[in-house]
N, C-alpha and C positions, 0 to 999 in steps of 0.2 A: 316739326315735320308734323302733315296731317295722316290721314290714317293709307292716303295715295303714295305716299312717300315721295310728295313735290312742296315744295316750301310755300308757307303759307303766305298770301300776300296780304290777306286782312284776317283780325283775330279778333274774338270780344274783348273790349278792357278789361272786366274781370278776371278771365281768364289768365291774359297775358301778367296780369298783378300779380296772380296764384305764381306763375310758373316762373316770372323774375322773383321769387322769394320776397316783395314787401308785403304779403300778408300770409300765415301759416294756411289758411284752406280758403276755399272760394267764395265761401257765405261771408268769411270776414271781409273778403276783397267787396265783393255786393255791397255791404252795409257800408263800407265805407264811400263806396260811391254814392250811395244811395242819401247817404248824409251831407254831400260836398264835399269831402275831403282830398278827394281825388279830380282836378281840372284837366279835360283835355283842349289845347289848344286856348286856353283862357278860359275856357264856359264850363260850367257844369254840364254833365251828360249822365245819361245811363247805362247799369253794368252793361247792357248788351250792346252796346255803343262798337261799331268794329275801328279798330285802331290801324292804321297801317306804318314801315317807316318812317322818319324825318318827324314825325307826330311828338308836340311839346306835352309834357306831363308835369302839372302840379301835383305832389304827394304829400299829404300831413298826415303822419301816422306817429299816436304816442305824441312824443316832446319831438319828434326830427321832422323835417321840412326836406323835399328834395325835390331841386329842379333838374329835370332830366329830358332826354331826347331818347328817342325808340330807336335802335340800329338795329333791332332782329325781331325776330318773333319765334313762339315757341308754344304748342300748346302740352307740352310735357313737363312737370319738373324735376329739373334736374338738376347735380352739383351745383353748389355755391357758383364758383368758378366759370360754367355755362352760363348761370342766371344772371352775373356779372357783365355777359361779354352781348346781353339785348337790351344794354341800355346805356347812354354816354351822361353821365352829370356834369353838370355845371359846374366850373372851376369855385365861383363865389358860393353855392351852395354849398359841394363839398366844405372846403373853408369854416364856413357860418356851423356845419354838424361838428368839426373837428373841433373848434373851438367851444362848442356847448358841452362834449365827451369831456376834453381837459378841465373846462370849470365843473361839471358835476365832479370829477374824479378829487377836486379840492375841497369840497364840501364833505363836512361829518356826515357819517350815517345817522339818521336818525333812530332817537333810541340810544346811543352811544353810550352815554352817561349812566344808562338804568344798570342796576347791576342785582338780580335775581328778584326776589322777593322785595315786596315795599315795607320799609319799616314803620314802625307805630305812630313815628311822627308821620310818616307819608300817608299813612292812611286816615290820619288825623285829618290831615288838608284836602283830601279825596272828597270823604264824606261833609268837610265842609263847604268845599265847592259844588256836591251833587247832593247837596241837601237830602244824604240818606241817612 
């Protein structure tokens, strides 16, 4: 809703991405659009480009890729359930993201084998490697 309490027909892309909780700040949303990580109907656009319901978005943020359809418009950032009602994700995109999440859970955490300070042997190997 805008300041007149009328439902918005169009809204800036960066503002919608922020309100739909894809990015923590509007400036991060703006940077993502500028860098080509967000495509509207398959084309690169500017952050101030206006979107409307029914538009298709391809969003690449971090390791996640979303393909979604805009279902609602909001200029205010609200709770997560309200934000999730603003879009509908493709089933293939959702399945791919869930598969990536399950794959990531199966991987060992980096540095899991490291315990405490390096031993004398570890330090020697580090010095040999770094030529220090």
